[in-house]
N, C-alpha and C positions, 0 to 999 in steps of 0.2 A: 321255255316254260309257257304254258297257255295262259289265256286271259284270266285275270284275277289273282295270279301268283300262287305260291305255295302256302296254304294255310293248314296247320297241323295242330291237333290236340294230342298231347302226350299225357300218359297216366301211369303211375307206379307209386307204390307207397308201402309204409310199414317198416321197412328196413333200408339201410343205405344201399344194400345190394340191388334193390329195385329203384330207389330214388336217383342215385347218381348216374346210372345209364340213361334214365329218362331225362335228367338234366343235360347230359351230354348231347342227346338227340335234340333237345330244345335249343341249346346253344348253336348246334350245327345248322338247324333250320334258319335261325336268325342270321348266321354268318352267310348263308346262301341267299339272303334277301327276303326270306319268307316271314310269315307271321305265326306266332305260336301261343298257345294257352295250355297251362298245366292244370290238370284235374286231379285232385287228391283229397284225402280225408282232412276235414277241418281240425281234427284232434291229433293227426299223425305228425311224425317228424317233418314231413314234407311241407306242412303248413307254415313252419318257421324257416326252413332251409330255402325253399323256392323263392319267396318274396325277397329275401336278402340278395338273391342273384338278379333281381330286377325283372323277373319273368312273371307275367300275369298269372294269377292263381284263382281257381274256382274250387270251392269246397263241395264234396260229394259225400252223401251218407253211405257207409259201408260197414260190414262186420264179418268176421270170419266164422265159418262153419266148423263145428267139431267133426272129427272123422267118425265118431260113433254118435248114435242118436242121443240127444239131450233136449230138455225143454228150452234151453238157451238158443237152440237152432231155430226155434219158431221166431224169436225176437230178431235173430240175425237175418232170417229170410225176409221179415218185414222191413228191416232197414235196407236190405239189398234191393227190395222192390221199390222203396222210396228213392234209393240211390239211382235206379234206372230212370225213374221219372225226372229226377233232378238233372241227370246227365242228358236226357232228351232236350230239356229246356236249354241247357248250356250249348249243346250242339246246334240247336235251331238258331240261337243268337249268334254264335261264332261262325257258323257255316264252314267247317273245315273240309278240306278235300280228302284228308286221311286222318284216322285216329291210330296212334301207336301206343300199345300197352307193354310195360316191362315187368308186369307181375305184381303180386300183392293183391289183397282183397279189393282194393278200390278200383283196380283196372277192370274187374269183371263187369260192374254196372255200366262203365263207360264204353267198353267194347260191345257189350250186349246192346246198348242203346244205338251205337253206330251201325251195328249189323241190322237192327230193326229198321233204321232209317236209310239203309242201302248206301252208307258211307263206307268206302274201302277201309279195311283194318289190317294192321300189321302188329304182330306180337313178337317180342324179343325174349328169348329164354337164356338166362345167364348160366345155368348149370348143365352138366352132362346128363343128369336125370331131371326131366322137367317137373316143375312144381304143379300142385293140384290145379291152381287157377289157370295156368297156361295150357295144361293138358285139356281142360274143359273148353277153354276159349278157342283152341286151335281148330275145333270142329266148325267154327263160324268164321275164322279169320281168312282174309284173302292172301296173306303172306305170313311166313314164320321165319325169323332170323335166329340162328343159334350160335352160341359161343364155342361149343365143342363139337367136333365131327361125330362123336358118339351119340349126340342128340338127333342127328339127321333121321335115323331110322325110327325114332320114337314119335315122329309126326307123319305116319304113312299117308300117302295120297294127297299131301298138301303141297303148296308152293313153298318149298323150304330152301333157304340159302344159308350156307356156312359163312358167317361174317366175322365172328369173334366178338369181343366185348370192347366198347370204347374205353380208352383210358384218358386220364387228364393230360392236357397239353404239355405240362412240365415233364411227364414221363417220356413223351415222344421227343422232346427237345434235350433230354438229359445227356450229358457227355461224361463218360467215366473218368477220364483224366482230370477234367475240370472239377468234377464233384470231389475227387480225392484231394485236390488242391484246396478247395473251399473247406473241407473237413480237416485239413492239416495232417493228412495221412502220408507218410513217407512211402516211396515206391515199393519197398520190400516188406512193409507191414501187412500182415494178414488181418483183414477187417471182417469181423463176424457181426452180422445183424440178426437179431431175433425179435419177432413181433408177436405180441400176444393178442392183438386186435383191439378195436376201440373199447369193447366191454371187458377185455381181459380174457385170458385162457388159463384157468387155475392150474391144470396139470402141467402145461408148458412153463408157466411161471415157477412152479415148484421145481421142475427139472432144471431150470436155468440157475437156481441157487447152487446146485452141485457144479454146474459148468463154471460159474463165477469162482467158486472155491478152487476148482482144478486149474483154471486158466488165469485167474487174477494175478497180476504182478509180472506177467511175461512181457518182456520188452518188445518182442517182435510181433505182438498181437494187440489189436484194439477190439473191444467188444462194446456194442451198444445194444441194450435190451429195453424194449418198450413194453411195459406191463399192461397198458390199457388203464383208463381212469378207474374203472371198477376193481381192477386187480391189484392196484398199487398197495392198499392197506394190508392185504393178506400176504403179499410178497415181502413187505417190510417187516411184518410180524415174524415171518419165517427166518429172515436174515437175523433179526434180534434173538430169536429162540436159539439159533445156532451160533451166535456170537460172531457173525460176519459183519465187519465194518467196511462199507464200500470205500470210505476215504483212504483206507489202507492200500487200495488197488488203483494205481494211477491210470491203468489201461482200461478201466471199466466205467461205463456211464449207464446209469439206469434212470429212465424217465417214464412218465405215464404216457406221453404223447409227444410227437415232433411234427412240425409243419413241413420240414424239408425231406419228406419221405422219398421223393424222386432222387435227390442227391444221395441219401443214405443207401438206397437200393442199388443205384448205379455204381456206387463206390465199393459195394460189398464184394468180397471174395466168396462168401457163402451166406445164404439167407435161411433162417429157420422161421417157419410161419404156418398158420392154418392153411387150408386149401380152399378158401372161398374163391369164387370166380374172379372177383376184382384183383385179389392178390396174384392169382395165376396169370391174369392178363398183363399185369405190370411186370412180373418176373420174366415172362416170355418176350414182351416187347423190348425189354432191356437185355435179355439174354443172360440171366443170372442163374447159376446153379443153386439148388435149394434142397433142404430137408423139410418135407411137408408132414404135418401132424393133423390129419383131418379131424374136424369137430365131430365127435361120435354121435351127437344127437340131432344132426341136420336131417331135415325131412328126406325120407327115402335113402338115407346115408349118402346124399349126393356129393359131399365133400370128398369122401373116399373115392368115388367114381371119378371126380375131377382130378384127384391126385394120380390115380391109376393111368389117366391119359398121358401125363408127363413121364411117369415111371416107365411105361411101355416104350416110350421114345428115347429113354436114356437121359432125360432132362432133369430128373430129380430122384431123390430117395424118399421113401415114405416110412414113417413109424406110426403104427396105429396107436391111438390114445391109450388103449388098454395095455400096450407094451412099453409105453413111455416111462423112462426113468432118467435120472441124472446120469447114471453110468452109461446108459444106451446113447444118450446125446453126446457125452464126452467121447465115447468110442467112435461114433460116426463122424464127429467133427475132426477127430484126430486122423482118421483114415483119409478124409478128403483134404485135410491140411497138408498131409505128407505127400499127396499125389496131385500136383498141379495139372498133369496131363488129364487125369480123370475129370477135374473141375472144368478144364477147357472143353472137353468133349461134351460135358453136361451143358455148358454155356452155349455151345454151337447148336446143340439139339433144342434147347429152350428157344433160342432166337429163330430157329426154323419154324417153331410153333407160333411165334408171335404174329399178331395181326394188326400192324400199325395203321392199316387203312380201314379198320373196323367201322369207324364212324362214317367215313365216306361211303363205304359199301352199304351201310344201313340207310343213309340218306338217298343214295341212288335207288335203292329198293323202294323207299317211300315215294320218290318222284315217279317211278314207273307205275306204281299203284295209283298215284294221283292223276296222271296225265295219259294213261294208256286207254 
């Protein structure tokens, strides 16, 4: 490492899908003995999440643009311009060797400021279909890291590398046998995990009501369903409407959220989830078979494209949200439950797609940009 060490500004905001990869990169820079500053929006999720991690934070003005013309876009452009000016000040004071953006509107003024100041820039794209911000910034970026191979061709003529998406350390360290012991799962019990996401997934939650009715009480099966905080009231209301009392089913646990997701996923024989980039990265690092239900309103339908990458390799099944029903879920669960060979093939295919070195590859990319 050259004189002055590795100094990196990371930027990403708006959603966890942008924030957590940026946080992983920030922690990785620190672990390599570097210095890091996180630039985000003062009103965004990142403004509370990042300081709790002990990482210095700088607030930058930013606002999203509507895809169609509106008067609000004038105000957004004004805020973006002010954000670029703020970012220039932050970069002058911090003097980074590289700026890394993971998407979200806040990364635009930061990467734009870095490009104007001739500071090397890297952007990381989480999804198979790049978001609007990253597509625009890629024209200026010195390097692009992508999570899915399908995204490689969407950044033509750029310095692009397939790295995958960093996952939390507990997923890299997870051990299936140890996880099942901690969860009290007997060796022959089929463990089904379904995850509605942090904000909940209404269609998936409603479908899981039928699954609980069909599979509740079976002694050789354990089911954990996570509704998401926002989805729990509607889920409970549907249980009540249909007269389903969870206490009558000793093999079913329903919660809004769990902290031990790495253990739950590692222990699962089958996982039902949305097809966000983070979930797919975790599933593939752990090598778990899955039924993916892409969120239908994701920008450019990127969750469906994410899921199709796994389906094409035999690592997952996909049910489109418009086709989702309790009966469909019960049928697919039953098929895979009766066919351990199919699940094993899916698990191996998922593991082959996993990128446990994603963070190290991104950090190596950053260092090459910093010191080349």
